[in-house]
ROZA-897877 format. One line per 4 residues: number of its first residue (from 0); their letters; for each residue x negated, y, z of N, C-alpha, C. Coordinates in steps of 0.001 Angstrom, whole numbers, m for minus. Example, Ala and Ser with C-alpha at 12.3 -4.5 7.8 and 13.67 -1.06 7.14 Angstrom:
# ROZA-897877
0> as> m13190 m5690 7800 m12300 m4500 7800 m13200 m3300 7800 | m12850 m2250 7080 m13670 m1060 7140 m12900 30 7870
***
This chain:
# ROZA-897877
0> mlfi> 2033 5272 m7832 2024 5476 m5898 2072 6695 m5736 | 2638 7171 m4881 2575 8684 m4279 1415 9630 m4193 | 339 8629 m3594 m996 10073 m3452 m1538 9886 m5026 | m1408 9021 m5752 m1620 9275 m7452 m1186 10213 m7704
4> flta> m198 10758 m7628 1175 11845 m8217 311 13288 m7368 | 101 12856 m6251 m356 13988 m5373 m1710 14579 m5750 | m2533 13478 m6255 m4065 13870 m6452 m3962 14529 m7710 | m3195 14361 m8585 m3194 14637 m9733 m2898 16497 m9795
8> sial> m1526 16527 m9048 m1257 17949 m8742 m2182 18911 m8492 | m2619 18268 m7268 m3842 19003 m6512 m5504 19135 m7785 | m5491 18585 m8498 m6419 18835 m9720 m6040 20188 m10378 | m5042 20195 m10340 m4168 21086 m11284 m4877 22887 m10500
12> likl> m4274 22456 m9855 m4519 23674 m8846 m5881 24273 m8129 | m6549 23309 m8239 m7750 23512 m8013 m8620 24279 m8990 | m8351 24048 m10131 m8556 24473 m11509 m8291 25988 m11168 | m7107 25966 m10841 m6048 27531 m11028 m6795 28356 m9785
16> kgss> m6805 28100 m8985 m6910 28777 m7545 m7781 28234 m6572 | m8382 27382 m6395 m9386 26896 m5705 m8712 26513 m4179 | m10018 26620 m3583 m9703 25615 m1892 m8329 26453 m1203 | m8555 27641 m840 m7263 28149 m352 m5588 27887 m834
20> llrl> m5175 27976 m1734 m3719 27748 m2608 m4054 25686 m2172 | m5321 25104 m2403 m5280 23793 m2012 m4611 23621 m774 | m5312 24139 137 m4855 23911 1288 m3377 24312 1689 | m2878 25476 1190 m1583 25978 1222 m366 25122 342
24> yies> m793 24366 m323 m60 23139 m1018 234 22285 m267 | m591 21443 24 m1349 20345 1202 49 21053 2517 | m292 22068 3369 342 22579 4138 2073 22231 3798 | 2247 23019 2759 3767 23492 2308 4541 21854 1366
28> gigt> 3564 20719 1565 4447 19350 1130 4224 18437 1926 | 3247 18448 2698 2808 17377 3615 3095 17739 5099 | 2576 18992 5461 2194 19289 6739 1070 20125 7056 | 1134 21067 8538 184 21512 8664 m415 20908 10221
32> cysi> m1505 21438 10735 m2072 20888 11861 m1011 20974 12955 | m412 21862 13181 870 21575 14005 2005 20575 14505 | 2125 20333 12733 3257 19713 12630 2376 18408 12746 | 1414 18394 12154 574 16804 11516 m759 16970 12531
36> pifc> m662 16764 13961 m2067 17139 14541 m2994 16715 14355 | m3042 15359 14004 m4157 14354 13276 m4627 14979 12255 | m4271 16005 11261 m4893 16588 10581 m6045 17226 10457 | m5943 17738 12041 m7427 18345 12329 m7498 17985 13321
40> mtpe> m7801 16464 13441 m8692 15768 14510 m9528 14448 13677 | m10321 14624 14237 m11420 13422 14016 m11743 12804 15008 | m13277 11846 14628 m13467 10891 15880 m14568 11385 16551 | m14993 10944 17765 m15677 11745 18772 m17078 11321 18280
44> dkim> m17849 12221 18483 m19575 12206 17811 m20286 11017 18535 | m19676 10079 19418 m20306 9372 19666 m19958 8069 18945 | m20530 6807 18823 m20159 5529 18647 m19893 4631 19683 | m18854 4321 19896 m18480 3885 21172 m18862 1934 21148
48> dfrv> m19911 1645 21762 m20132 56 21791 m19173 m594 22906 | m18821 m1952 22240 m17946 m2463 23590 m18443 m4283 23504 | m18115 m4533 24297 m18042 m6115 24496 m17292 m6894 24811 | m16681 m8026 24362 m15657 m8801 24159 m15652 m9358 25767
52> nref> m14057 m9007 26243 m13702 m9325 27467 m13238 m10839 27037 | m14304 m11825 27744 m14186 m13132 27176 m12829 m13331 28508 | m12455 m13068 29662 m11507 m13627 30230 m9830 m13442 29597 | m9965 m12053 29101 m8833 m11799 28829 m8372 m12592 27088
56> sagl> m9690 m13005 26534 m9899 m13472 25039 m9587 m14737 25186 | m9387 m15628 26113 m9188 m16794 26564 m7845 m17059 26722 | m7103 m16319 26896 m5340 m16422 26852 m4875 m16081 25860 | m5463 m15918 24150 m5185 m15323 23674 m4782 m16540 22456
60> iphk> m3548 m16083 21364 m2919 m17407 20711 m3370 m17151 19242 | m4241 m18372 18528 m4285 m18206 17771 m3149 m18111 16266 | m3188 m17398 15101 m2531 m17499 14139 m2985 m17569 13296 | m2818 m18217 12227 m3635 m18476 10845 m2739 m18144 9734
64> ftkv> m2993 m17594 9033 m2813 m16947 7663 m3293 m17650 6428 | m3210 m17266 5191 m3842 m17636 4124 m5091 m17349 3899 | m5537 m16037 3990 m7023 m16119 4062 m7279 m15302 5416 | m6442 m15225 6213 m7328 m14517 7401 m6768 m14890 8678
68> eisi> m7528 m14907 9988 m6771 m15388 11193 m6946 m14469 12276 | m6256 m14965 13414 m6183 m13742 14302 m5695 m14548 15607 | m6081 m14045 16806 m5723 m14493 17978 m5335 m13246 18767 | m3981 m13258 19167 m2968 m12117 19654 m2452 m12945 21369
72> pkgf> m2467 m11258 21854 m1410 m12085 23314 m17 m12734 23118 | 216 m13183 24362 1418 m13922 24663 2466 m12824 24255 | 3706 m12742 24053 4768 m11818 24165 4609 m10665 22940 | 3500 m10881 21803 3218 m10454 20395 4211 m10853 19428
76> aivq> 4699 m10411 18695 4796 m10724 17471 4157 m10515 16139 | 3829 m11003 15422 2393 m11084 14434 3191 m11285 13125 | 2983 m10275 11991 3233 m9704 11147 2207 m9662 10032 | 1932 m10508 8861 1077 m9978 8077 1167 m9219 6720
80> erik> 1073 m8141 6329 1341 m7017 5106 238 m7278 4649 | 326 m5966 3233 m285 m5514 2496 m169 m4241 2319 | m1024 m3790 1714 m1439 m2185 1713 m687 m1470 980 | 6 m2476 m437 906 m1719 m1591 2279 m1520 m428
84> kayy> 2634 m2039 789 3806 m1810 1652 3688 m1085 2382 | 4912 164 2439 5016 1203 3586 5166 441 4932 | 4238 m670 5558 4922 m1570 6497 4873 m675 7561 | 4215 456 7685 4822 1578 9063 5357 2182 8796
88> krrk> 5675 2818 7790 6621 4136 8087 8154 3456 7598 | 8463 2884 6622 9633 2894 5763 10433 1342 6238 | 10293 661 6919 10688 m968 6969 12244 m760 7056 | 12956 m1815 6526 14259 m2147 6387 14929 m2422 7826
92> vvre> 14044 m3510 8631 14006 m3978 9595 13199 m3116 11024 | 13649 m2884 11877 12771 m2287 12723 12468 m3138 13937 | 11730 m3726 14189 11196 m4571 15421 11175 m3672 16487 | 11606 m4160 17013 12036 m3701 19046 11764 m4360 19523
96> epti> 10442 m5733 19259 9799 m5782 20124 7988 m5745 19816 | 7365 m5819 20991 5854 m5670 20525 5132 m6419 19710 | 4657 m5898 18477 4571 m6169 17334 2926 m6046 16980 | 2206 m6896 16391 1076 m7089 15680 1257 m6661 14316
100> yivh> 509 m5872 13138 535 m5866 11746 m554 m6336 11391 | m1129 m7215 10622 m2395 m7078 9934 m2424 m7221 8990 | m3483 m6584 8140 m3629 m6590 6834 m5058 m6587 6334 | m5285 m7331 5238 m6950 m7722 4512 m7087 m7607 3431
104> eekn> m8232 m6868 2951 m8277 m7123 1893 m10146 m7212 1727 | m10805 m7947 579 m12005 m8147 95 m12782 m6853 57 | m14035 m7515 562 m15135 m6141 453 m14976 m5207 m1292 | m15024 m4236 m956 m14849 m3272 m2222 m13684 m2929 m2355
108> ffvn> m12823 m3213 m1579 m11434 m2776 m2127 m11294 m1841 m2368 | m11732 m571 m1276 m11251 861 m1515 m11892 1647 m2764 | m13552 979 m2687 m14505 1485 m3564 m14105 1199 m5366 | m13256 m98 m5478 m13302 m51 m6724 m11745 769 m6701
112> lfsd> m11001 432 m6087 m9943 1271 m6123 m9596 2591 m6332 | m10596 3603 m6251 m10933 4758 m6768 m12443 5073 m6737 | m12969 4024 m8015 m14329 4362 m8738 m15112 5505 m8740 | m14256 6535 m8949 m14710 8265 m9602 m15974 8569 m7961
116> lnkk> m15279 7912 m7007 m15610 8328 m5877 m16875 8021 m5466 | m17866 7268 m6544 m19067 6777 m6569 m20043 8027 m6742 | m19444 8728 m7761 m20023 9958 m7924 m20173 11262 m6352 | m19430 10600 m5590 m19774 11768 m4398 m20260 11586 m3310
120> gias> m21086 9795 m3659 m22096 9321 m2336 m21136 8028 m1978 | m19876 7982 m2337 m19484 7098 m1189 m19166 5512 m1949 | m19993 4823 m1680 m20512 3599 m2268 m20091 1874 m1449 | m19136 2341 m511 m19120 1484 735 m17613 1706 882
124> dyef> m16609 370 1499 m15565 955 1996 m15535 1647 3493 | m16718 1566 4210 m16898 1788 5340 m17528 3333 5537 | m17688 3698 4384 m17865 5131 3810 m16893 6043 3299 | m16132 4897 2873 m14696 5610 2209 m13892 5956 3659
128> mkrm> m13786 4587 4556 m12706 4778 5579 m13820 5892 6526 | m14907 6481 6940 m15610 7221 7448 m15022 8668 6941 | m15289 8679 5760 m15099 10150 5155 m13278 10661 5372 | m12349 9500 5444 m11219 9486 5397 m10782 9974 6825
132> mhar> m11181 9373 8121 m11088 9795 9083 m11802 10945 10100 | m13055 11233 9088 m13282 12585 9687 m12447 14000 8443 | m11774 13204 7641 m11088 14623 6906 m10572 15742 7942 | m10366 16784 7465 m9602 18147 8341 m8989 18870 7088
136> ldgi> m7510 19047 7205 m7121 19934 6667 m7524 21640 6551 | m8197 21823 7534 m8932 23223 8003 m10202 23233 7558 | m10490 22020 6853 m11889 21918 6174 m11854 21680 5039 | m10841 21805 4008 m10555 21708 2534 m11569 22582 1734
140> enft> m12450 21931 1292 m12876 22867 361 m13127 22459 m1626 | m12768 21131 m1750 m12915 20881 m2872 m11496 19687 m3113 | m11635 19395 m4102 m10558 18345 m4531 m11019 16798 m3721 | m12228 16738 m3581 m12559 15110 m2477 m12111 15515 m1231
144> daff> m12365 16905 m719 m11777 17042 748 m10311 16456 808 | m9476 17707 m214 m8008 17556 m226 m7492 16007 m568 | m8427 14923 m1589 m8106 13556 m1450 m7874 13003 118 | m9147 12815 493 m8861 12108 1870 m7991 12941 2458
148> vimk> m7870 14447 2734 m6870 14272 3726 m5632 14227 3409 | m5256 13743 2037 m4116 12878 1471 m3743 11741 2058 | m5051 11095 1960 m5006 9451 2011 m4997 9634 3803 | m5538 10337 4612 m5295 10037 6289 m3874 10282 6086
152> sifi> m3161 11116 5583 m1936 11338 6236 m653 10311 5534 | m1167 9431 4760 m404 8360 4212 m1154 7265 4627 | m2315 6733 5362 m2954 5769 5599 m2992 5383 7303 | m2653 6628 8308 m2655 6565 9243 m1390 6342 9967
156> pnvg> m509 5385 10584 386 5121 11188 1172 5550 11939 | 2383 5383 12193 2803 6091 13975 1840 5643 14756 | 1376 6528 15107 928 6462 16956 1294 7262 17897 | 2431 7549 17807 3206 7911 18899 3130 9590 18897
160> nqrk> 3144 9872 20305 2709 11622 20281 1387 11969 19536 | 1089 12206 18668 m36 13026 17602 m984 13697 18673 | m506 14269 19606 m1086 15278 20151 m1587 14573 21549 | m1500 13431 21641 m2128 12560 22864 m3349 11567 22334
164> vkmi> m3367 11241 20809 m4137 10570 19935 m5458 10683 20071 | m6112 9919 20493 m7535 9677 20285 m8440 8905 19251 | m9364 9192 18531 m10228 8535 17395 m11341 8351 17770 | m11665 7406 17564 m13366 6495 17744 m13819 5911 17032
168> efkl> m15154 5932 16837 m16125 5166 16208 m16192 3537 16959 | m16332 2429 16297 m16770 1408 17394 m17677 680 16707 | m18741 m303 17714 m19346 m1362 17497 m18802 m2516 18300 | m18830 m3625 17569 m18158 m4823 18470 m18630 m6187 17904
172> adks> m19763 m6703 18925 m19966 m7943 18207 m20940 m7759 16490 | m19914 m8130 15705 m20196 m8529 14029 m19433 m7651 13832 | m18671 m6608 14140 m17535 m6189 13765 m17932 m4267 14080 | m17261 m3569 13186 m17437 m2138 13380 m16276 m1321 12772
176> gfvn> m15614 m352 12824 m14862 349 12479 m13971 1840 13354 | m13175 1589 12896 m12406 3271 13666 m11484 2826 14314 | m10635 3654 15800 m9302 2943 16102 m8930 4754 16677 | m7424 4645 16206 m6919 5878 16347 m5785 5270 17370
180> ysma> m5364 6131 18504 m4648 5548 19523 m4277 6574 20630 | m2620 6381 20911 m2367 6633 22091 m1749 5753 22906 | m1838 6289 24491 m1355 5337 25487 m596 6491 26436 | 581 6524 26086 1140 7002 26919 2820 6595 26856
184> npen> 3649 6738 27497 4342 6433 27881 5483 6754 26725 | 6677 6084 26507 7070 4925 26156 6284 3372 25860 | 5604 4351 25186 4771 3127 24316 3388 3223 23992 | 2681 2088 23813 753 2198 23512 1107 2366 21624
188> yfdc> 70 2429 21180 142 2366 19664 m1399 2078 19526 | m1821 1060 18616 m3050 1326 18219 m3371 847 16644 | m4267 1786 15615 m4240 1714 14900 m5498 1297 14548 | m5945 m43 14046 m7541 m353 13915 m7966 m1046 12635
192> nvfn> m9154 m198 12445 m9829 m208 10909 m10674 m960 10786 | m11003 m1884 10665 m12194 m2944 11172 m12811 m3749 10072 | m14145 m3615 9576 m15057 m4170 8982 m15758 m5412 9636 | m15907 m6751 9210 m17073 m7068 9371 m18063 m7188 8005
196> rkgg> m19331 m7983 9194 m20860 m7982 8649 m20680 m8310 6834 | m19447 m8893 6516 m19678 m8679 4974 m19019 m7632 4045 | m18454 m6933 5097 m17704 m5702 4346 m16570 m5945 4118 | m15801 m6937 4690 m14398 m7177 4805 m13676 m6493 5239
200> yfkv> m12416 m5465 4732 m11773 m5038 5519 m10641 m5759 6339 | m10230 m5239 7474 m8793 m5467 8002 m8296 m4107 8891 | m7135 m3913 8555 m6055 m3241 9856 m5180 m3974 10302 | m5613 m3437 11813 m5127 m4277 12740 m4230 m3397 13374
204> yikd> m2725 m3166 13204 m1669 m2013 13725 m1048 m2393 15097 | m928 m2116 16345 m563 m2823 17217 798 m1461 17956 | 1872 m2537 18153 2619 m1192 18258 3382 m2054 19818 | 2652 m1536 20937 2748 m2351 22534 4371 m1473 23186
208> innk> 5034 m1862 23163 6344 m939 23243 6060 m1389 25068 | 5347 m2687 25744 5453 m2667 27438 4543 m2022 27937 | 3529 m1739 27006 2168 m1112 27524 1208 m2055 28265 | 1275 m2898 27648 430 m3964 28056 m1044 m4378 28204
212> ldld> m1369 m3421 26886 m2612 m3422 26607 m3771 m2228 26753 | m4545 m2118 26967 m5812 m1039 27195 m6277 m1495 25534 | m7581 m686 25814 m8376 m97 24604 m9336 m1747 24693 | m9695 m1865 25499 m11195 m2955 26097 m9906 m4319 25568
216> kvma> m8440 m4622 25817 m7859 m5743 25286 m7634 m6085 23869 | m7429 m4775 23492 m7238 m4528 21749 m8698 m5139 21254 | m10020 m4683 21667 m11164 m5146 21237 m11109 m6203 21179 | m10429 m6964 21860 m10554 m8375 22410 m9863 m9132 21379
220> vist> m8913 m8852 21063 m8038 m8700 19882 m8955 m9073 18484 | m9208 m7628 18409 m10040 m7209 16917 m11363 m8293 16931 | m11601 m8743 17891 m12742 m9740 18235 m12598 m11127 17400 | m11242 m11032 17467 m10958 m12547 16769 m10621 m12784 15345
224> veek> m10964 m11416 14503 m9847 m11343 13508 m11362 m12105 12562 | m10561 m12701 11704 m11661 m13527 10714 m10962 m13334 9400 | m12038 m14043 8523 m11834 m14358 6742 m11805 m15640 6898 | m11067 m16136 6112 m11044 m17769 5870 m11537 m18029 4733
***
């Protein structure tokens, strides 16, 4: 996988020159804070506490897959994907309709995938995601910092005009997580990274080309995500 190759290359650079060359390597190979503004963005300090919009939720349409279910607004297509596929960056067929993509992984998916991070104090998928969302290109000091900046570049999908993106950490009933979103013409984008109380992970990526949703309505959709 691409990020495995990149991180191996970065490990060599760290041994040779340290953090300054490491940042230069990422800037030349992936991008800068100017070309990819989200590289130097982090979630707001305050954790936002939401309540479910019951009136909006009542009109949502249930969809069930093998291991996950979700209810979505009328007029949206729903696609289940897996992390191994670049579902939001390089698709053979580009959907020109309002679409919701959903990914589900069971507890400890990330920490088992990158088990060496336990030595860095990252023992849960939530901590993994938090470290990634708070990663900054201008804050790289070591290999771990660089790893999470690279993961951030890979894992956050198209969110429209990045200069208008907002990043938040949220709590909602029995769920919590992070949302990166932009609400600017001609389309709204919502990249939702959601954890339930059991530690199960869901990515809900919403391409709202008709500008029908706001953050409260997106939270209503997130509230319906469940493991089967």
